[in-house]
KOLDRENBA-822642 format. One record per atom (N, C-alpha, C): residue number from 1; atom name; y, x, z. Coordinates in Angstrom, 1 decimal. Example, Ala and Ser with C-alpha at 12.3 -4.5 7.8 and 13.67 -1.06 7.14 Angstrom:
node drenvex 1	vexti N	y -5.7	x 13.2	z 7.8
node drenvex 1	vexti CA	y -4.5	x 12.3	z 7.8
node drenvex 1	vexti C	y -3.3	x 13.2	z 7.8
node drenvex 2	vexti N	y -2.2	x 12.8	z 7.1
node drenvex 2	vexti CA	y -1.1	x 13.7	z 7.1
node drenvex 2	vexti C	y 0.0	x 12.9	z 7.9
This chain:
node drenvex 1	vexti N	y -14.1	x 67.3	z 36.5
node drenvex 1	vexti CA	y -13.7	x 66.5	z 39.0
node drenvex 1	vexti C	y -12.9	x 66.0	z 37.9
node drenvex 2	vexti N	y -12.0	x 66.2	z 37.4
node drenvex 2	vexti CA	y -10.6	x 65.3	z 38.2
node drenvex 2	vexti C	y -10.2	x 64.8	z 36.0
node drenvex 3	vexti N	y -11.1	x 63.4	z 35.9
node drenvex 3	vexti CA	y -10.5	x 63.1	z 34.6
node drenvex 3	vexti C	y -9.2	x 62.8	z 33.9
node drenvex 4	vexti N	y -8.9	x 63.6	z 33.2
node drenvex 4	vexti CA	y -7.3	x 62.8	z 32.4
node drenvex 4	vexti C	y -7.7	x 60.5	z 31.6
node drenvex 5	vexti N	y -7.5	x 60.0	z 32.3
node drenvex 5	vexti CA	y -7.3	x 58.8	z 32.1
node drenvex 5	vexti C	y -5.9	x 58.3	z 31.3
node drenvex 6	vexti N	y -6.3	x 57.9	z 29.5
node drenvex 6	vexti CA	y -4.8	x 57.6	z 29.1
node drenvex 6	vexti C	y -3.6	x 55.9	z 30.1
node drenvex 7	vexti N	y -5.1	x 55.2	z 30.1
node drenvex 7	vexti CA	y -4.2	x 54.0	z 30.9
node drenvex 7	vexti C	y -2.7	x 54.6	z 31.7
node drenvex 8	vexti N	y -3.3	x 55.8	z 32.4
node drenvex 8	vexti CA	y -3.2	x 55.8	z 33.3
node drenvex 8	vexti C	y -1.3	x 56.4	z 32.7
node drenvex 9	vexti N	y -1.3	x 57.8	z 32.0
node drenvex 9	vexti CA	y -0.1	x 58.0	z 31.1
node drenvex 9	vexti C	y 0.6	x 57.4	z 30.0
node drenvex 10	vexti N	y 0.3	x 56.2	z 30.0
node drenvex 10	vexti CA	y 1.2	x 54.8	z 28.5
node drenvex 10	vexti C	y 2.1	x 56.3	z 27.3
node drenvex 11	vexti N	y 3.6	x 56.1	z 28.0
node drenvex 11	vexti CA	y 4.2	x 57.0	z 27.4
node drenvex 11	vexti C	y 3.7	x 58.3	z 27.4
node drenvex 12	vexti N	y 2.8	x 59.2	z 27.5
node drenvex 12	vexti CA	y 2.2	x 60.5	z 26.9
node drenvex 12	vexti C	y 1.2	x 60.3	z 26.0
node drenvex 13	vexti N	y 1.8	x 61.4	z 24.3
node drenvex 13	vexti CA	y 1.0	x 61.4	z 23.8
node drenvex 13	vexti C	y -0.9	x 62.2	z 23.9
node drenvex 14	vexti N	y -2.3	x 61.5	z 24.5
node drenvex 14	vexti CA	y -2.7	x 62.2	z 25.2
node drenvex 14	vexti C	y -4.3	x 62.8	z 23.9
node drenvex 15	vexti N	y -4.3	x 63.0	z 24.2
node drenvex 15	vexti CA	y -5.4	x 63.2	z 22.8
node drenvex 15	vexti C	y -7.2	x 64.1	z 23.6
node drenvex 16	vexti N	y -8.0	x 63.4	z 24.5
node drenvex 16	vexti CA	y -9.2	x 63.2	z 24.8
node drenvex 16	vexti C	y -10.4	x 63.9	z 23.8
node drenvex 17	vexti N	y -10.3	x 65.1	z 23.5
node drenvex 17	vexti CA	y -12.1	x 65.6	z 22.4
node drenvex 17	vexti C	y -13.0	x 65.9	z 23.4
node drenvex 18	vexti N	y -13.8	x 66.0	z 22.6
node drenvex 18	vexti CA	y -15.3	x 66.2	z 23.2
node drenvex 18	vexti C	y -15.3	x 67.5	z 22.9
node drenvex 19	vexti N	y -14.9	x 68.4	z 21.4
node drenvex 19	vexti CA	y -14.9	x 69.5	z 21.2
node drenvex 19	vexti C	y -15.2	x 70.9	z 22.0
node drenvex 20	vexti N	y -15.9	x 72.4	z 21.4
node drenvex 20	vexti CA	y -15.8	x 72.8	z 22.3
node drenvex 20	vexti C	y -15.0	x 73.7	z 21.9
node drenvex 21	vexti N	y -14.3	x 74.8	z 23.7
node drenvex 21	vexti CA	y -13.2	x 75.1	z 23.3
node drenvex 21	vexti C	y -13.3	x 76.5	z 22.9
node drenvex 22	vexti N	y -13.4	x 76.7	z 22.2
node drenvex 22	vexti CA	y -13.4	x 77.4	z 21.2
node drenvex 22	vexti C	y -12.7	x 76.7	z 20.4
node drenvex 23	vexti N	y -12.9	x 76.0	z 19.2
node drenvex 23	vexti CA	y -12.7	x 75.3	z 18.6
node drenvex 23	vexti C	y -11.2	x 74.5	z 19.0
node drenvex 24	vexti N	y -11.1	x 74.2	z 20.5
node drenvex 24	vexti CA	y -9.5	x 73.9	z 20.9
node drenvex 24	vexti C	y -9.0	x 74.5	z 21.0
node drenvex 25	vexti N	y -9.1	x 76.1	z 21.3
node drenvex 25	vexti CA	y -8.1	x 77.1	z 21.4
node drenvex 25	vexti C	y -7.7	x 77.8	z 20.3
node drenvex 26	vexti N	y -8.7	x 77.2	z 19.3
node drenvex 26	vexti CA	y -7.9	x 77.8	z 17.2
node drenvex 26	vexti C	y -6.8	x 76.7	z 17.2
node drenvex 27	vexti N	y -7.2	x 75.8	z 17.8
node drenvex 27	vexti CA	y -5.2	x 74.9	z 17.8
node drenvex 27	vexti C	y -4.5	x 74.7	z 18.4
node drenvex 28	vexti N	y -4.6	x 75.6	z 19.5
node drenvex 28	vexti CA	y -3.6	x 75.9	z 20.2
node drenvex 28	vexti C	y -2.9	x 77.0	z 20.2
node drenvex 29	vexti N	y -1.6	x 76.7	z 21.3
node drenvex 29	vexti CA	y -0.5	x 78.1	z 21.0
node drenvex 29	vexti C	y -1.0	x 78.6	z 22.4
node drenvex 30	vexti N	y -0.6	x 77.6	z 23.6
node drenvex 30	vexti CA	y -1.0	x 77.5	z 25.5
node drenvex 30	vexti C	y -2.3	x 76.5	z 25.8
node drenvex 31	vexti N	y -2.7	x 77.5	z 26.8
node drenvex 31	vexti CA	y -4.3	x 77.0	z 27.2
node drenvex 31	vexti C	y -3.1	x 76.8	z 28.8
node drenvex 32	vexti N	y -3.7	x 75.7	z 29.0
node drenvex 32	vexti CA	y -3.0	x 74.3	z 30.8
node drenvex 32	vexti C	y -4.4	x 74.7	z 31.4
node drenvex 33	vexti N	y -4.6	x 75.3	z 32.9
node drenvex 33	vexti CA	y -5.9	x 74.6	z 33.2
node drenvex 33	vexti C	y -5.5	x 74.6	z 34.8
node drenvex 34	vexti N	y -6.4	x 74.5	z 35.6
node drenvex 34	vexti CA	y -6.3	x 73.5	z 37.1
node drenvex 34	vexti C	y -7.1	x 75.3	z 37.2
node drenvex 35	vexti N	y -6.5	x 76.1	z 38.2
node drenvex 35	vexti CA	y -7.4	x 76.9	z 39.1
node drenvex 35	vexti C	y -8.8	x 77.1	z 39.9
node drenvex 36	vexti N	y -9.4	x 76.5	z 39.3
node drenvex 36	vexti CA	y -10.7	x 76.3	z 40.0
node drenvex 36	vexti C	y -11.1	x 75.8	z 38.5
node drenvex 37	vexti N	y -11.4	x 75.6	z 37.3
node drenvex 37	vexti CA	y -12.3	x 75.6	z 36.2
node drenvex 37	vexti C	y -12.3	x 76.9	z 35.6
node drenvex 38	vexti N	y -13.9	x 77.4	z 35.6
node drenvex 38	vexti CA	y -13.8	x 78.2	z 34.6
node drenvex 38	vexti C	y -13.6	x 78.6	z 33.4
node drenvex 39	vexti N	y -13.3	x 77.3	z 33.0
node drenvex 39	vexti CA	y -13.0	x 76.9	z 30.7
node drenvex 39	vexti C	y -11.7	x 78.2	z 31.3
node drenvex 40	vexti N	y -11.2	x 78.4	z 32.1
node drenvex 40	vexti CA	y -9.9	x 80.0	z 31.7
node drenvex 40	vexti C	y -10.1	x 81.0	z 32.0
node drenvex 41	vexti N	y -11.7	x 81.5	z 32.0
node drenvex 41	vexti CA	y -12.1	x 82.7	z 31.3
node drenvex 41	vexti C	y -12.3	x 82.3	z 29.9
node drenvex 42	vexti N	y -12.3	x 81.8	z 29.5
node drenvex 42	vexti CA	y -12.9	x 81.3	z 28.2
node drenvex 42	vexti C	y -11.6	x 81.5	z 27.3
node drenvex 43	vexti N	y -10.6	x 80.7	z 28.1
node drenvex 43	vexti CA	y -9.2	x 80.6	z 27.7
node drenvex 43	vexti C	y -8.9	x 82.5	z 27.6
node drenvex 44	vexti N	y -9.1	x 82.6	z 29.1
node drenvex 44	vexti CA	y -8.1	x 84.4	z 29.0
node drenvex 44	vexti C	y -9.6	x 85.4	z 27.6
node drenvex 45	vexti N	y -10.6	x 84.2	z 27.1
node drenvex 45	vexti CA	y -10.8	x 85.8	z 26.1
node drenvex 45	vexti C	y -10.6	x 85.5	z 24.8
node drenvex 46	vexti N	y -10.2	x 84.5	z 25.0
node drenvex 46	vexti CA	y -9.8	x 84.2	z 23.4
node drenvex 46	vexti C	y -7.6	x 84.4	z 23.3
node drenvex 47	vexti N	y -7.2	x 84.2	z 24.4
node drenvex 47	vexti CA	y -6.2	x 86.1	z 23.9
node drenvex 47	vexti C	y -5.5	x 84.5	z 23.8
node drenvex 48	vexti N	y -5.6	x 83.8	z 24.2
node drenvex 48	vexti CA	y -4.0	x 82.7	z 24.8
node drenvex 48	vexti C	y -3.1	x 82.4	z 25.8
node drenvex 49	vexti N	y -2.5	x 82.8	z 25.5
node drenvex 49	vexti CA	y -1.5	x 82.3	z 27.1
node drenvex 49	vexti C	y -1.8	x 81.5	z 27.5
node drenvex 50	vexti N	y -2.1	x 82.1	z 29.0
node drenvex 50	vexti CA	y -2.5	x 81.0	z 30.5
node drenvex 50	vexti C	y -1.6	x 80.8	z 31.2
node drenvex 51	vexti N	y -1.5	x 79.7	z 31.3
node drenvex 51	vexti CA	y -0.9	x 78.9	z 32.5
node drenvex 51	vexti C	y -1.6	x 78.0	z 33.7
node drenvex 52	vexti N	y -1.7	x 78.4	z 35.2
node drenvex 52	vexti CA	y -3.2	x 78.0	z 35.6
node drenvex 52	vexti C	y -2.2	x 77.3	z 36.4
node drenvex 53	vexti N	y -2.6	x 76.0	z 37.0
node drenvex 53	vexti CA	y -1.4	x 75.3	z 38.4
node drenvex 53	vexti C	y -2.6	x 75.3	z 39.2
node drenvex 54	vexti N	y -1.8	x 76.1	z 40.5
node drenvex 54	vexti CA	y -2.1	x 76.4	z 41.8
node drenvex 54	vexti C	y -2.0	x 75.0	z 42.8
node drenvex 55	vexti N	y -2.2	x 74.6	z 42.8
node drenvex 55	vexti CA	y -2.0	x 72.8	z 44.1
node drenvex 55	vexti C	y -0.9	x 74.0	z 45.4
node drenvex 56	vexti N	y -0.8	x 74.6	z 46.1
node drenvex 56	vexti CA	y 0.2	x 75.3	z 46.8
node drenvex 56	vexti C	y -0.2	x 75.2	z 48.6
node drenvex 57	vexti N	y -2.1	x 74.4	z 47.9
node drenvex 57	vexti CA	y -2.1	x 73.5	z 49.6
node drenvex 57	vexti C	y -3.3	x 73.9	z 49.6
node drenvex 58	vexti N	y -3.5	x 74.6	z 49.2
node drenvex 58	vexti CA	y -5.2	x 75.6	z 48.9
node drenvex 58	vexti C	y -5.9	x 77.5	z 48.8
node drenvex 59	vexti N	y -6.2	x 77.5	z 49.0
node drenvex 59	vexti CA	y -7.0	x 79.1	z 48.7
node drenvex 59	vexti C	y -6.5	x 79.1	z 47.0
node drenvex 60	vexti N	y -6.1	x 80.6	z 46.1
node drenvex 60	vexti CA	y -5.9	x 80.2	z 45.2
node drenvex 60	vexti C	y -8.9	x 80.7	z 44.6
node drenvex 61	vexti N	y -8.9	x 79.7	z 44.4
node drenvex 61	vexti CA	y -9.9	x 79.8	z 43.5
node drenvex 61	vexti C	y -10.1	x 80.5	z 41.9
node drenvex 62	vexti N	y -8.7	x 80.9	z 41.5
node drenvex 62	vexti CA	y -9.2	x 80.9	z 40.2
node drenvex 62	vexti C	y -10.6	x 82.1	z 39.7
node drenvex 63	vexti N	y -10.9	x 82.4	z 38.9
node drenvex 63	vexti CA	y -12.4	x 82.9	z 38.8
node drenvex 63	vexti C	y -11.0	x 84.1	z 38.0
node drenvex 64	vexti N	y -9.9	x 83.6	z 38.2
node drenvex 64	vexti CA	y -9.1	x 84.7	z 37.4
node drenvex 64	vexti C	y -7.8	x 85.3	z 38.3
node drenvex 65	vexti N	y -8.0	x 85.2	z 39.5
node drenvex 65	vexti CA	y -7.2	x 85.2	z 40.6
node drenvex 65	vexti C	y -6.7	x 87.2	z 40.4
node drenvex 66	vexti N	y -7.4	x 87.6	z 40.0
node drenvex 66	vexti CA	y -6.7	x 89.0	z 40.2
node drenvex 66	vexti C	y -6.7	x 89.6	z 39.1
node drenvex 67	vexti N	y -6.7	x 88.9	z 37.9
node drenvex 67	vexti CA	y -6.8	x 89.3	z 36.9
node drenvex 67	vexti C	y -5.4	x 89.7	z 36.4
node drenvex 68	vexti N	y -4.2	x 90.1	z 36.2
node drenvex 68	vexti CA	y -3.4	x 90.2	z 35.6
node drenvex 68	vexti C	y -2.7	x 89.6	z 34.5
node drenvex 69	vexti N	y -1.5	x 89.3	z 34.1
node drenvex 69	vexti CA	y -1.3	x 88.7	z 33.1
node drenvex 69	vexti C	y -1.2	x 87.1	z 32.7
node drenvex 70	vexti N	y -2.1	x 86.2	z 34.2
node drenvex 70	vexti CA	y -2.1	x 85.1	z 33.9
node drenvex 70	vexti C	y -0.6	x 84.0	z 34.6
node drenvex 71	vexti N	y -0.4	x 83.2	z 34.2
node drenvex 71	vexti CA	y 0.8	x 82.3	z 35.1
node drenvex 71	vexti C	y -0.1	x 81.4	z 35.8
node drenvex 72	vexti N	y 0.7	x 81.8	z 37.0
node drenvex 72	vexti CA	y 0.6	x 80.7	z 37.5
node drenvex 72	vexti C	y 1.8	x 80.1	z 38.4
node drenvex 73	vexti N	y 1.4	x 78.5	z 38.9
node drenvex 73	vexti CA	y 2.2	x 78.0	z 38.8
node drenvex 73	vexti C	y 2.4	x 76.9	z 38.9
node drenvex 74	vexti N	y 3.1	x 76.1	z 40.0
node drenvex 74	vexti CA	y 3.2	x 75.4	z 41.5
node drenvex 74	vexti C	y 4.2	x 74.3	z 40.9
node drenvex 75	vexti N	y 4.3	x 74.6	z 40.5
node drenvex 75	vexti CA	y 5.2	x 72.9	z 40.0
node drenvex 75	vexti C	y 5.8	x 72.9	z 38.3
node drenvex 76	vexti N	y 6.4	x 71.3	z 38.0
node drenvex 76	vexti CA	y 6.3	x 71.4	z 37.0
node drenvex 76	vexti C	y 7.3	x 72.0	z 36.2
node drenvex 77	vexti N	y 8.4	x 72.6	z 36.9
node drenvex 77	vexti CA	y 9.1	x 73.5	z 36.2
node drenvex 77	vexti C	y 8.8	x 74.7	z 36.2
node drenvex 78	vexti N	y 7.7	x 74.9	z 36.0
node drenvex 78	vexti CA	y 7.6	x 75.9	z 35.9
node drenvex 78	vexti C	y 6.7	x 76.0	z 34.8
node drenvex 79	vexti N	y 5.8	x 74.5	z 34.6
node drenvex 79	vexti CA	y 5.3	x 74.3	z 33.6
node drenvex 79	vexti C	y 6.6	x 74.7	z 32.0
node drenvex 80	vexti N	y 7.6	x 74.3	z 32.5
node drenvex 80	vexti CA	y 8.6	x 74.1	z 31.9
node drenvex 80	vexti C	y 8.9	x 75.6	z 31.2
node drenvex 81	vexti N	y 9.1	x 75.9	z 32.2
node drenvex 81	vexti CA	y 9.7	x 77.3	z 31.9
node drenvex 81	vexti C	y 8.5	x 78.4	z 31.0
node drenvex 82	vexti N	y 7.0	x 78.7	z 31.0
node drenvex 82	vexti CA	y 6.1	x 78.9	z 30.3
node drenvex 82	vexti C	y 6.2	x 78.0	z 29.4
node drenvex 83	vexti N	y 6.4	x 76.6	z 29.0
node drenvex 83	vexti CA	y 6.0	x 76.3	z 27.7
node drenvex 83	vexti C	y 7.3	x 76.7	z 27.0
node drenvex 84	vexti N	y 8.4	x 76.5	z 27.3
node drenvex 84	vexti CA	y 10.4	x 77.6	z 27.1
node drenvex 84	vexti C	y 10.0	x 79.4	z 26.5
node drenvex 85	vexti N	y 8.3	x 79.8	z 27.1
node drenvex 85	vexti CA	y 9.5	x 81.0	z 27.2
node drenvex 85	vexti C	y 7.9	x 81.6	z 25.8
node drenvex 86	vexti N	y 6.5	x 80.9	z 26.7
node drenvex 86	vexti CA	y 5.5	x 81.3	z 25.6
node drenvex 86	vexti C	y 5.2	x 83.1	z 26.2
node drenvex 87	vexti N	y 4.4	x 82.6	z 27.3
node drenvex 87	vexti CA	y 4.2	x 84.6	z 27.6
node drenvex 87	vexti C	y 4.0	x 85.0	z 27.6
node drenvex 88	vexti N	y 3.5	x 86.3	z 27.3
node drenvex 88	vexti CA	y 2.8	x 87.2	z 26.4
node drenvex 88	vexti C	y 2.1	x 87.4	z 26.7
node drenvex 89	vexti N	y 0.4	x 87.3	z 25.2
node drenvex 89	vexti CA	y -0.3	x 88.0	z 25.6
node drenvex 89	vexti C	y -1.2	x 89.1	z 25.6
node drenvex 90	vexti N	y -1.7	x 90.1	z 27.0
node drenvex 90	vexti CA	y -2.0	x 91.6	z 27.0
node drenvex 90	vexti C	y -2.6	x 92.2	z 25.8
node drenvex 91	vexti N	y -1.9	x 92.9	z 25.7
node drenvex 91	vexti CA	y -3.1	x 93.8	z 23.9
node drenvex 91	vexti C	y -4.7	x 94.4	z 24.9
node drenvex 92	vexti N	y -3.7	x 94.5	z 26.1
node drenvex 92	vexti CA	y -4.7	x 96.0	z 26.9
node drenvex 92	vexti C	y -6.2	x 95.1	z 26.4
node drenvex 93	vexti N	y -7.4	x 96.2	z 26.8
node drenvex 93	vexti CA	y -8.8	x 95.9	z 26.5
node drenvex 93	vexti C	y -9.4	x 94.6	z 27.7
node drenvex 94	vexti N	y -9.8	x 94.1	z 27.4
node drenvex 94	vexti CA	y -10.4	x 92.4	z 28.2
node drenvex 94	vexti C	y -11.8	x 92.8	z 29.2
node drenvex 95	vexti N	y -12.0	x 93.6	z 30.1
node drenvex 95	vexti CA	y -12.6	x 93.9	z 30.9
node drenvex 95	vexti C	y -13.4	x 92.9	z 33.0
node drenvex 96	vexti N	y -13.3	x 92.2	z 32.4
node drenvex 96	vexti CA	y -13.7	x 90.5	z 33.1
node drenvex 96	vexti C	y -14.9	x 90.5	z 33.8
node drenvex 97	vexti N	y -15.5	x 90.7	z 32.5
node drenvex 97	vexti CA	y -16.5	x 91.6	z 33.2
node drenvex 97	vexti C	y -18.0	x 93.1	z 33.2
node drenvex 98	vexti N	y -18.1	x 92.8	z 34.6
node drenvex 98	vexti CA	y -18.6	x 94.2	z 34.3
node drenvex 98	vexti C	y -20.5	x 94.2	z 34.0
node drenvex 99	vexti N	y -20.0	x 95.3	z 32.5
node drenvex 99	vexti CA	y -22.1	x 95.3	z 32.4
node drenvex 99	vexti C	y -22.5	x 96.3	z 32.1
node drenvex 100	vexti N	y -22.8	x 96.8	z 33.0
node drenvex 100	vexti CA	y -23.8	x 97.9	z 33.1
node drenvex 100	vexti C	y -25.2	x 98.1	z 32.9
node drenvex 101	vexti N	y -26.0	x 98.5	z 31.0
node drenvex 101	vexti CA	y -26.8	x 98.1	z 31.0
node drenvex 101	vexti C	y -27.8	x 98.7	z 31.8
node drenvex 102	vexti N	y -28.5	x 99.8	z 32.9
node drenvex 102	vexti CA	y -28.5	x 100.6	z 33.7
node drenvex 102	vexti C	y -29.2	x 99.7	z 34.5
node drenvex 103	vexti N	y -28.2	x 98.8	z 34.6
node drenvex 103	vexti CA	y -28.0	x 97.8	z 36.6
node drenvex 103	vexti C	y -28.5	x 98.1	z 38.2
node drenvex 104	vexti N	y -27.6	x 99.8	z 38.1
node drenvex 104	vexti CA	y -27.8	x 100.1	z 39.2
node drenvex 104	vexti C	y -27.5	x 99.6	z 40.4
node drenvex 105	vexti N	y -26.2	x 99.1	z 40.1
node drenvex 105	vexti CA	y -26.7	x 97.7	z 41.4
node drenvex 105	vexti C	y -27.4	x 97.3	z 41.7
node drenvex 106	vexti N	y -28.2	x 96.7	z 41.4
node drenvex 106	vexti CA	y -29.1	x 95.8	z 41.2
node drenvex 106	vexti C	y -30.4	x 96.6	z 41.6
node drenvex 107	vexti N	y -30.4	x 98.3	z 41.3
node drenvex 107	vexti CA	y -31.4	x 98.5	z 42.1
node drenvex 107	vexti C	y -31.6	x 98.8	z 43.0
node drenvex 108	vexti N	y -30.5	x 99.0	z 43.3
node drenvex 108	vexti CA	y -30.1	x 99.5	z 45.0
node drenvex 108	vexti C	y -29.5	x 98.3	z 46.0
node drenvex 109	vexti N	y -29.9	x 97.2	z 45.7
node drenvex 109	vexti CA	y -29.7	x 96.4	z 45.9
node drenvex 109	vexti C	y -30.9	x 95.2	z 46.7
node drenvex 110	vexti N	y -32.0	x 95.9	z 45.4
node drenvex 110	vexti CA	y -33.1	x 95.2	z 45.9
node drenvex 110	vexti C	y -34.8	x 96.1	z 46.3
node drenvex 111	vexti N	y -33.9	x 97.5	z 46.2
node drenvex 111	vexti CA	y -34.6	x 98.5	z 46.8
node drenvex 111	vexti C	y -34.4	x 98.8	z 48.7
node drenvex 112	vexti N	y -33.0	x 98.2	z 48.6
node drenvex 112	vexti CA	y -32.8	x 98.4	z 50.4
node drenvex 112	vexti C	y -33.7	x 97.1	z 50.7
node drenvex 113	vexti N	y -33.6	x 96.3	z 50.5
node drenvex 113	vexti CA	y -33.9	x 94.4	z 50.4
node drenvex 113	vexti C	y -35.6	x 94.7	z 51.1
node drenvex 114	vexti N	y -36.1	x 95.7	z 50.5
node drenvex 114	vexti CA	y -37.5	x 95.2	z 50.2
node drenvex 114	vexti C	y -38.1	x 95.8	z 51.2
C-alpha cells in the first residue's frame, strides 16, 4: 500500500525483493513492519524479533495487537533501541490461531441464525 522507492532514499542501501517472506526471514535478524500488515503474523510464526511501527495518530490495527512479545515503536529512537538490543523472542508455544476441529462456534452461529 505504501511502496518504498530507492530514489527517495539515495543514501540508504536498499534491496527490493519479491521473494517469499519465508525466504526473506531466513536471511533476517529482525523484522520491521507497519502495524497494518498481515506479514507481521508470518514474522511472528518465524520466531524472528518483530518490531512494528505505530504512527501515533491512529488506532493500533495490528493483527498481533493483543499478542505479548511484540515491540511497538513510534519514533526512530525506538527503532534504534530495538536494533541495538535485539529483542528476545518468546520460547512459549505460539497460539495465535484458534483451531477447533469440531467447529463448535460455527455450529452454534449457524444453528442460532437459521
